[in-house]
VOFILO-275218 format. One record per residue (C-alpha): residue in three letters; z negated, y negated, x. Coordinates in steps of 0.05 Angstrom, whole numbers, padded with zeros to 5 digits, always signed. Layout:
N
ALAZYX/...
END
This chain:
526
MET+00000+00000+00000/LYS-00016-00047+00057/LYS+00052-00034+00086/TYR+00087-00051+00021/GLY+00042-00111+00013/LYS+00069-00139+00077/LEU+00140-00124+00054/SER+00125-00160-00012/LYS+00102-00220+00027/ALA+00165-00218+00070/LEU+00208-00211+00008/ALA+00173-00270-00025/ILE+00186-00314+00035/CYS+00257-00289+00038/LEU+00271-00304-00034/THR+00239-00372-00032/LEU+00279-00389+00030/MET+00340-00379-00012/LEU+00316-00435-00057/ALA+00291-00481-00003/ILE+00356-00519+00002/GLY+00334-00577-00042/LEU+00373-00640-00042/PHE+00421-00621+00013/SER+00462-00562-00012/THR+00470-00506-00062/THR+00467-00436-00032/ALA+00493-00372-00062/PHE+00503-00303-00033/ALA+00570-00271-00045/SER+00580-00198-00028/ALA+00639-00204+00017/SER+00611-00143+00051/THR+00543-00107+00045/PHE+00510-00058+00092/ALA+00443-00034+00115/ILE+00416-00083+00166/THR+00401-00066+00238/PRO+00367-00107+00292/GLY+00415-00160+00318/GLN+00459-00155+00256/THR+00507-00214+00247/GLY+00542-00242+00187/THR+00588-00298+00164/ILE+00568-00366+00139/THR+00616-00406+00096/VAL+00606-00479+00079/THR+00649-00506+00022/GLY+00654-00575-00009/ILE+00685-00611+00050/ASP+00737-00661+00028/GLU+00805-00634+00044/ALA+00825-00703+00069/ASP+00770-00696+00121/THR+00788-00626+00143/GLU+00825-00647+00206/ASN+00774-00700+00225/VAL+00706-00668+00216/THR+00664-00628+00265/VAL+00619-00576+00233/ASN+00561-00549+00274/ALA+00506-00500+00256/TYR+00436-00501+00287/ARG+00393-00438+00280/LEU+00322-00457+00263/MET+00289-00389+00251/ASP+00290-00319+00280/VAL+00289-00258+00233/LYS+00250-00196+00256/VAL+00280-00129+00235/ASN+00255-00062+00261/ALA+00298-00004+00284/ASN+00296+00026+00214/GLY+00329-00034+00183/GLN+00266-00062+00152/PRO+00240-00133+00158/GLN+00176-00135+00198/ASP+00119-00185+00195/PRO+00123-00240+00213/VAL+00194-00237+00186/TYR+00210-00310+00199/THR+00189-00348+00261/TRP+00212-00417+00284/VAL+00257-00416+00345/GLU+00222-00442+00407/ALA+00255-00510+00408/VAL+00235-00524+00336/SER+00164-00496+00338/ASP+00133-00552+00380/TRP+00166-00605+00337/ALA+00144-00571+00273/ARG+00073-00562+00298/THR+00070-00637+00313/ASN+00104-00663+00251/TYR+00097-00608+00198/SER+00036-00568+00219/THR+00029-00533+00151/TYR+00097-00501+00161/ILE+00078-00464+00225/GLY+00020-00420+00248/THR-00035-00443+00294/GLY-00041-00431+00368/ASP+00015-00387+00393/ASP+00034-00365+00322/ASP+00105-00392+00310/SER+00113-00358+00242/VAL+00140-00395+00183/GLN+00083-00407+00135/PRO+00085-00400+00059/ALA+00075-00475+00053/PHE+00147-00483+00074/SER+00173-00439+00019/ALA+00126-00470-00032/ALA+00147-00542-00018/ASP+00186-00579-00073/THR+00258-00599-00063/SER+00244-00671-00044/THR+00195-00650+00010/ILE+00244-00599+00037/ALA+00297-00653+00036/GLU+00253-00698+00078/PHE+00240-00641+00127/TYR+00314-00627+00139/ASP+00328-00701+00143/ALA+00275-00711+00197/LEU+00297-00648+00234/ALA+00370-00671+00235/ALA+00349-00738+00264/ALA+00306-00703+00317/ILE+00364-00658+00337/LYS+00416-00714+00342/SER+00369-00762+00377/GLY+00352-00710+00430/ASP+00279-00700+00411/ILE+00297-00627+00400/THR+00347-00590+00443/LEU+00383-00536+00404/THR+00447-00500+00420/SER+00497-00511+00365/THR+00551-00465+00340/THR+00616-00498+00320/ALA+00653-00471+00259/THR+00705-00420+00276/SER+00753-00455+00229/VAL+00755-00513+00180/THR+00811-00502+00130/GLU+00824-00531+00061/GLY+00754-00559+00055/THR+00718-00497+00079/ALA+00682-00486+00145/THR+00671-00414+00168/PHE+00622-00388+00220/ASN+00633-00316+00243/GLU+00584-00267+00277/MET+00523-00310+00263/THR+00454-00282+00280/MET+00407-00276+00221/GLY+00364-00337+00208/ASN+00357-00404+00173/TYR+00409-00454+00194/LEU+00418-00529+00190/VAL+00492-00548+00186/LEU+00515-00618+00202/ILE+00584-00643+00181/GLU+00606-00704+00222/GLY+00666-00749+00230/GLY+00693-00751+00159/MET+00708-00809+00113/LYS+00651-00785+00068/ILE+00578-00785+00087/TYR+00555-00712+00087/SER+00483-00691+00077/PRO+00453-00637+00121/VAL+00466-00568+00094/ALA+00411-00515+00096/VAL+00436-00443+00091/ASN+00400-00377+00098/LEU+00432-00315+00129/VAL+00373-00269+00113/PRO+00359-00198+00089/THR+00360-00184+00014/TRP+00334-00123-00023/ASN+00381-00089-00072/GLU+00330-00040-00102/THR+00349+00015-00053/GLU+00357-00017+00015/TRP+00355-00081+00055/LEU+00423-00113+00063/LEU+00453-00173+00098/ASN+00503-00210+00054/ASP+00549-00264+00080/ALA+00521-00332+00060/THR+00557-00389+00026/ALA+00531-00460+00020/THR+00562-00521-00014/ALA+00559-00587+00021/LYS+00540-00651-00013/ALA+00575-00715+00006/GLU+00579-00787-00016/ASP+00646-00820-00022/ILE+00650-00895-00007/THR+00705-00934-00042/ILE+00731-01005-00040/ASP+00774-01041-00092/LYS+00811-01106-00079/THR+00842-01144-00137/VAL+00873-01210-00156/ASN+00828-01239-00209/ASP+00858-01295-00250/VAL+00934-01291-00243/GLU+00988-01239-00244/ALA+01008-01215-00175/ASP+01079-01240-00187/ASN+01059-01307-00217/VAL+01039-01352-00159/SER+01069-01417-00137/ILE+01059-01449-00069/GLY+00998-01494-00078/ASP+00965-01448-00129/THR+00893-01426-00117/VAL+00882-01351-00126/THR+00815-01316-00137/PHE+00805-01249-00103/ASP+00751-01196-00118/ILE+00725-01141-00073/ILE+00680-01085-00100/ALA+00652-01036-00049/ASP+00602-00979-00056/ILE+00537-00982-00018/PRO+00520-00917+00018/THR+00455-00880+00008/PHE+00429-00866+00077/PRO+00373-00815+00089/ALA+00304-00843+00107/ASN+00309-00819+00179/ALA+00380-00844+00191/LEU+00389-00869+00262/ALA+00444-00917+00241/LYS+00454-00955+00175/ASN+00512-01001+00190/TYR+00549-01033+00132/SER+00599-01090+00132/ILE+00658-01118+00091/SER+00715-01157+00120/ASP+00779-01188+00093/THR+00842-01210+00129/LEU+00889-01261+00097/PRO+00964-01265+00113/THR+00996-01328+00140/GLY+01018-01347+00069/LEU+00946-01354+00044/THR+00892-01404+00064/LEU+00819-01388+00051/THR+00784-01441+00011/GLU+00725-01466+00052/GLY+00658-01448+00022/SER+00687-01405-00033/ILE+00658-01338-00011/GLN+00605-01312-00060/VAL+00568-01246-00052/TYR+00532-01206-00106/GLY+00491-01143-00108/VAL+00511-01099-00168/ALA+00458-01054-00199/GLU+00472-00989-00235/GLY+00478-01025-00302/GLU+00530-01073-00271/THR+00479-01129-00270/GLU+00497-01176-00213/THR+00449-01215-00169/GLN+00476-01267-00121/LEU+00456-01251-00050/SER+00435-01299+00004/ALA+00469-01308+00071/ASP+00401-01322+00102/THR+00370-01257+00077/HIS+00421-01204+00058/TYR+00481-01216+00103/THR+00513-01258+00157/VAL+00585-01284+00155/ALA+00631-01294+00214/TYR+00702-01321+00218/ASN+00755-01309+00270/THR+00787-01367+00308/ASN+00844-01380+00259/GLY+00803-01372+00197/LYS+00845-01315+00171/THR+00791-01262+00175/PHE+00719-01263+00153/THR+00667-01208+00162/LEU+00603-01200+00122/THR+00551-01158+00160/PHE+00495-01134+00115/ASP+00422-01118+00126/TYR+00422-01049+00095/ASP+00348-01048+00079/GLU+00357-01112+00039/ILE+00414-01085-00004/SER+00397-01011-00009/THR+00371-01018-00081/TYR+00440-01039-00106/ALA+00498-00993-00123/ASP+00556-01039-00102/ILE+00572-01104-00067/HIS+00617-01154-00103/VAL+00652-01207-00061/THR+00693-01262-00091/TYR+00731-01319-00058/THR+00792-01364-00069/ALA+00853-01377-00026/MET+00913-01423-00033/LEU+00985-01399-00027/ASN+01010-01445+00028/GLY+01077-01468+00055/ASN+01084-01406+00099/ALA+01094-01361+00038/VAL+01165-01334+00036/PRO+01198-01319-00031/GLY+01200-01244-00044/THR+01156-01228+00016/ALA+01090-01194+00001/ASN+01031-01238+00015/THR+00981-01182+00026/ASN+00909-01189+00046/ASN+00869-01128+00067/ALA+00796-01116+00051/GLU+00756-01065+00091/VAL+00688-01034+00084/THR+00659-01006+00149/TYR+00599-00960+00144/THR+00560-00908+00184/ASN+00590-00840+00167/ASN+00543-00800+00213/PRO+00474-00826+00197/TYR+00442-00788+00255/VAL+00489-00815+00308/GLU+00484-00886+00335/ASN+00546-00929+00331/SER+00584-00880+00287/SER+00626-00911+00233/THR+00689-00906+00194/THR+00730-00955+00152/LYS+00763-00953+00084/GLU+00810-01007+00060/ASP+00846-01034-00001/GLU+00895-01091-00009/ALA+00919-01142-00060/THR+00988-01174-00058/VAL+01017-01236-00089/TYR+01090-01257-00092/THR+01126-01323-00101/TYR+01199-01337-00118/GLY+01249-01394-00123/LEU+01317-01420-00146/ASP+01385-01416-00112/ILE+01428-01469-00145/SER+01503-01478-00136/LYS+01535-01543-00161/VAL+01606-01529-00185/ASP+01665-01559-00224/ALA+01665-01537-00297/ASP+01740-01523-00296/ASN+01740-01488-00229/THR+01674-01455-00211/GLU+01702-01437-00142/GLN+01700-01512-00126/THR+01631-01534-00104/LEU+01609-01606-00112/THR+01564-01649-00069/GLY+01525-01712-00084/ALA+01483-01685-00142/GLU+01408-01696-00147/PHE+01356-01662-00190/GLU+01283-01662-00210/LEU+01241-01601-00230/TYR+01189-01597-00286/ALA+01142-01545-00312/SER+01152-01563-00386/SER+01207-01589-00430/GLU+01162-01646-00453/ASN+01153-01670-00382/ALA+01227-01662-00368/THR+01242-01707-00428/SER+01190-01760-00410/GLY+01199-01756-00335/GLU+01125-01745-00324/ASN+01092-01696-00276/LYS+01152-01683-00232/ILE+01142-01624-00185/ALA+01135-01648-00113/PHE+01170-01612-00056/VAL+01174-01615+00019/MET+01244-01619+00048/GLU+01254-01565+00101/SER+01328-01580+00115/ALA+01388-01607+00078/GLY+01389-01575+00009/VAL+01327-01533+00022/TYR+01259-01551-00007/ARG+01193-01515-00016/LYS+01140-01532-00067/ALA+01087-01579-00039/THR+01012-01566-00035/THR+00958-01618-00045/THR+00950-01625+00030/ASP+01024-01638+00045/THR+01049-01708+00065/GLY+01119-01736+00061/THR+01135-01702-00005/THR+01192-01717-00051/THR+01211-01705-00124/THR+01285-01720-00111/LEU+01323-01655-00096/ALA+01392-01666-00068/VAL+01445-01612-00058/ASP+01474-01602+00011/GLU+01547-01615+00032/ASN+01566-01547+00003/GLY+01535-01562-00065/GLN+01476-01515-00053/LEU+01403-01529-00070/ILE+01347-01479-00054/LEU+01278-01489-00084/LYS+01224-01442-00056/GLY+01153-01426-00076/LEU+01157-01421-00152/ASP+01122-01371-00195/ALA+01153-01325-00247/GLY+01160-01364-00312/THR+01199-01421-00344/TRP+01222-01483-00306/TYR+01264-01543-00326/LEU+01317-01570-00279/LYS+01339-01642-00295/GLU+01400-01673-00263/THR+01387-01746-00244/LYS+01452-01760-00207/ALA+01520-01728-00218/PRO+01573-01718-00165/ASP+01621-01776-00158/SER+01672-01780-00215/TYR+01634-01727-00255/ASN+01591-01734-00318/LEU+01515-01729-00315/LEU+01487-01669-00353/GLU+01460-01689-00421/SER+01395-01650-00421/PRO+01350-01609-00373/ILE+01368-01537-00360/GLU+01315-01485-00378/VAL+01310-01432-00323/GLN+01272-01366-00329/ILE+01246-01331-00267/VAL+01228-01260-00287/ALA+01198-01214-00234/ASN+01219-01142-00227/THR+01157-01106-00253/ASP+01140-01040-00285/GLY+01088-01032-00340/SER+01056-00971-00311/THR+01057-00984-00236/GLY+01055-01060-00234/LEU+01097-01100-00186/LEU+01152-01060-00154/ASP+01180-01111-00106/GLY+01197-01184-00098/THR+01263-01185-00135/VAL+01279-01228-00196/GLN+01331-01224-00251/ASN+01400-01251-00232/ALA+01378-01259-00160/SER+01419-01288-00104/THR+01453-01236-00060/ASP+01429-01274+00002/ASN+01356-01273-00019/ASN+01337-01227-00076/ALA+01275-01269-00093/LEU+01315-01332-00108/ARG+01340-01336-00180/PHE+01414-01353-00175/LEU+01440-01409-00220/GLU+01507-01443-00226/VAL+01504-01515-00252/ALA+01573-01541-00274/ASN+01595-01613-00284/ASP+01656-01637-00324/ASP+01700-01695-00302/GLY+01713-01714-00376/PHE+01780-01739-00406/GLN+01821-01806-00406/LEU+01828-01850-00468/PRO+01895-01888-00480/VAL+01901-01959-00450/THR+01948-02020-00461/GLY+02019-02006-00436/GLY+02010-01935-00451/MET+02042-01888-00500/GLY+02031-01935-00561/THR+02075-01992-00533/VAL+02130-01944-00515/ILE+02135-01921-00587/PHE+02141-01992-00614/THR+02194-02009-00562/ALA+02235-01948-00580/VAL+02233-01966-00654/GLY+02256-02038-00639/VAL+02315-02013-00597/ALA+02336-01967-00653/LEU+02334-02023-00705/MET+02375-02069-00659/GLY+02427-02015-00650/ALA+02432-02005-00725/ALA+02443-02080-00735/ILE+02499-02082-00684/VAL+02534-02025-00720/LEU+02529-02062-00787/VAL+02559-02126-00756/ILE+02619-02087-00727/ILE+02633-02054-00794/ALA+02631-02122-00830/VAL+02681-02153-00781/LYS+02731-02097-00790/LYS+02729-02106-00866/ARG+02747-02180-00862/LYS+02808-02166-00818/ALA+02832-02114-00865/
END
């Protein structure tokens, strides 16, 4: 009975070890193969739940924490589980109830009886001790990592701590037990499978208050960044977290516009302070800013929300993507100093323009020079002449929409010597082109021309590219428009066709009179 009492104790510890995975992993035992155990018996450990996108990047290492004692007859023998030498000193100092006293390195029932949160803390502290060098353990690297699964072959029986490092996700330590199990007739060693737990960090960058294809040069655009905040373990050696944003040359950051908020689980936002929660740094040209956070000050929030404004400036090119990239950089291996990875997202805005060709109404192949125009955003303004759109002249016949900081602007838009006028930096929408001066000998247009700029978009995928309807072949983001003038017609003048008619009638009457006189003379002689 005493013998079986010891076996019952061993079995109890064995079974509870199977459950002592807590927060870190879920362990199951699949019967890939079963057999009666022998001293030195090995098995296979499989860890699933690794993101397939991380498969080629992660390193998966297993650290054996316990030895398993099995006698020559294939029976577990007290003490069945003992801490390996490197762990025993650390456990005796930090978790004395989990190890025997004096030279007794056996695993105590207090370990198996601990609740999941306590066990989680134990493995967290142990992982930090291993990676910091406080404990020196020989690791075993996974034989293969394929399709999200790491496999360890020919592993000695014991309790293992598995660390997954180098991925885009933050992986928790995985506890797995490769230990004897009783199947009612004999002790067996089944291959062990554990499922990793990981936290995925995401970032989302959006344009807030305008459509991506609806921006003019000079417009101010609001951008939003939402990024997850990682949950680092209590004993993490590194807790780095930062958000940065890089603007293209076509966008200018509005000074003082950056606002930062902590977002709670219920999406309640609290504005954060640059003095307490983060610091902000800019690069030399002001195109990149970085927010570096004090993790302990923001750890109670679920997300960070960053908002700022930027102006589309004169460097924006019609049809060219003005893309700014946001990045979140975070520690992906909490037990390794200076370990981090980055995820990014982007938001893009487009601007467009007009490509105008001034032509003869009767011969559109003939271009006309000397015409001048004004541009308006509404028909009412075009009629009244108010709120003319200001431009900066880049070269003859080429103008780009002005910003509030531009000098030397003009509202008079003249075609070049070839009758061409290019207006850049307009958003998709309706514009009104008003002719203010016609080419020499041609008539001025009676009313403004309504022009539609319609971006090439798709309802399901959003903006496809920077093209517009009826675009110029030279630049597919410039709406092509022919503007024709008529040279009119000539009214009759004095000495024209009317006088000729009267003269002809007079000559005819005079001729008839002469004929009558001749006839009368002949009658008298007769």
